[in-house]
N, C-alpha and C positions, 0 to 999 in steps of 0.2 A: 504494500500500500504506500502511495506517495506521502511524503511528509506534508503536514498542513502548511498551507500558504495563506497567511492572514495579514491583510494590510488595514491599518487604521488611519483614516483621513481626519486630521485635526488641523488647527490653524492658529495664526497669530491673533485672531479676533473673530468676531461674527461678521458675516457678509463679505468674506474674502475670496470666495470661489470654491468652497468645499463641495457644494452640490454640483457645480460645473465639472469638477474633476471626477466625482462619483459617477455622473452620467456618462462621461467620456469613457471611463474604465468599464462601466457596465456594457456599453456598446462594443468596446473592444473585446471583452470576454465573451459576449454573445456570438461573436464571429468565430470563436474557437469551438472545437468539438468537446472539450472537457466541461464537466459540470461546474457551476459557479453560483454564487449569490452575492448581491449587493444590498445592504440593508442600512437603514437609518433608525436606530432604536427610539430616538427621542425627537419629537417635533413640538414646538410651542408657538402659538400664534398662527396656527394653520398647518395644513399637511401638504402644501404645494411641493416642497422638496421631495417628500416621499412619493408623491404622485408622479413626479418626473422620473424617479427611479423605477416605479411601476411601469411606466411607458418604455423606458430604456431597456427593460428586460422582457419586452414583448408581451406584457400583461400576463405572463405565465405563472406568477406567484401572487397570491392574495395580498392586498395592501396591508392588512394587519400582520402578515408575515414579513413585511418589509419595515413596518413602523408600528410596533405594538403599543407604544406610549405616546399619546398626543394630547395636547392641552390647548385651550383657547387663549390663555394669557400669553402675550409676547414677552415673556421674561425667561430667565434661565430655568431649565427644566426642573431643578429641585424646588424652586419657589412655586412654579406652576403646579407641580404635583401636590405640594402642601396645600395650596389654595383649593385644589380639587379634592382634597382629602384622600390622596393616594400615597401609599408608602412604597418606595422603590429602593431595594438594596442592591449591592453589587452582585450578590449571588443570584438575584432575580434576572439580572441582565445576562450573566454568564449562562444561566440555565436556558434562557431564550436562544442565545447564540449557539449553544450546544445542540439545541433541538432542530436548528435549521441548516446546519452545515452539510454541504454535499460531500460525497466521497468519490475520488480524491478531493480534498478540501481546497477550494479557492474562494475565499471569503473576503469581501471588501466591506468595511464598516465605516460609515460616515458619522462623525461625532456632531455635537451641537455646541456652538460657541467656540471658545478657544481651549487650549490644552488644560487650563486649570479651572474652567467653568464647572461649577458643581452640577452633576447630573442626577444625583440621588443622595441617599443618606451616607455622607462621608466619603464619597468617591466622585471622580471625574474621569476624563479621557485618560489622564496619565495612569491612573490605577488600573483601568481596563487594559491599556496597552501592556502593562507589566504582567497582569494576570494571564493574558492571552499569548504572551511572548510575540506580539504582533510587530510588524514593521511600520513605524510611524511615517506617514506621508504628511509633511507639514506644509500647508498652503499659505502663501504670503503674497499680498499685492506687490507688484514690482514697481515701487515708487520710492520717493524720498522717505526715509525712515525704515525701509525694509531691512537694512543691515542690522540695526539695533533690535528690531522686533524678532527677526529670525534667530539671532544669537541668543536672545532671552529665552525663547522657546526651547532651543537645543540645550541651553544650560539648565532648564527646568526638568528635562528628561533625565531619568536615572541613567548611569553610564552605559549599561547594556543596551537599553533602548536607543540612546543617543547614537551609539555606534552603528546601529542598523538604519537610522532615520534617513529619509530623503527630503530635500527641500524642493517645493514646486513654486516657482515664481510666476505669478499671473500678470501678464502685461496689461497696461491700460490701453484705451482705444488709440491713443497717439503716443507711442514710445518716444522717449527723449534720451538725452545723454545720461541721465540718472538711471533710467531703465537699462541701458546698455552697460553701465559701469558696475551696477550692483552685483552682478554675477561674478565679475572678476575679483572684487573685494571679498565677497563671501567665500570664494574658492580658496582663498588663503587660509581661512579658518576651518572650513568644512571639507575641503577637497572638491575638485572640479567634477568628478564623476557622480557625486551625490546631489548635484544641483541640476534641476531641470527647469526649462523656461517654456511656457506655453503662451500662445498669442491670445489676444482679446477675441472672445467668441460671440457674445451677445446671444442671438438666436442660432448662431452657427454650430451649436453643440449637436444639432440634429442633421447637419449636412454631412455628406460623405467625407471621410478623412482624406486629407492630402497626404502625400508620402512622408513629409516632414513631421506632421502631427502624429501620425501613426507610429513613426519611429520613436518619437519622444515618449508616447504612452507605453510602448513596448519596453523602453528602457526603465521607466518608472517601476514597473512590476516585474522586471527581469531578476 
């Protein structure tokens, strides 16, 4: 049996492009013969992110198997759960993830908020990454401030997880000299092969991949 392959998409903040990456990876994995799943356990303030993952996987999995915990309030999931009178433990999440993994396992998990955003009672993305021995995929907007934000997230990861982590820089609509220089500066700290740069997509996440984009996505989960 193949060793588990688990990737956990986290980010430097909320609204940085985690769902864009999750949709792109779902589409890439859907083109392969091996079984896979892409899930987003937590949504607050609506389920549009999970609905996009449902679409990206060809509607072959029920929405509740992609997103079991969803809340109306647009706040961090732990607060939204409390407001709804729902108790979520780390073991609850791990049990859900164990129940939906395919074999051989190729599982992509999209987190909510940033790395340290509380998801339930005493845990966040960092704790799940450690428990799952997942490869962190850290999404960061490729703009002024990216160097500090990316390094802070990598510093907050435990050493084992940090050594496996990859950084995905999401370009703005109009790249500039900062966009181009960020990758070179960060390479000095993280290593060039661990940094990936993706273009601005907007609605383009549903268009056929060009050769460059597909190659970048393949590298991210290689």
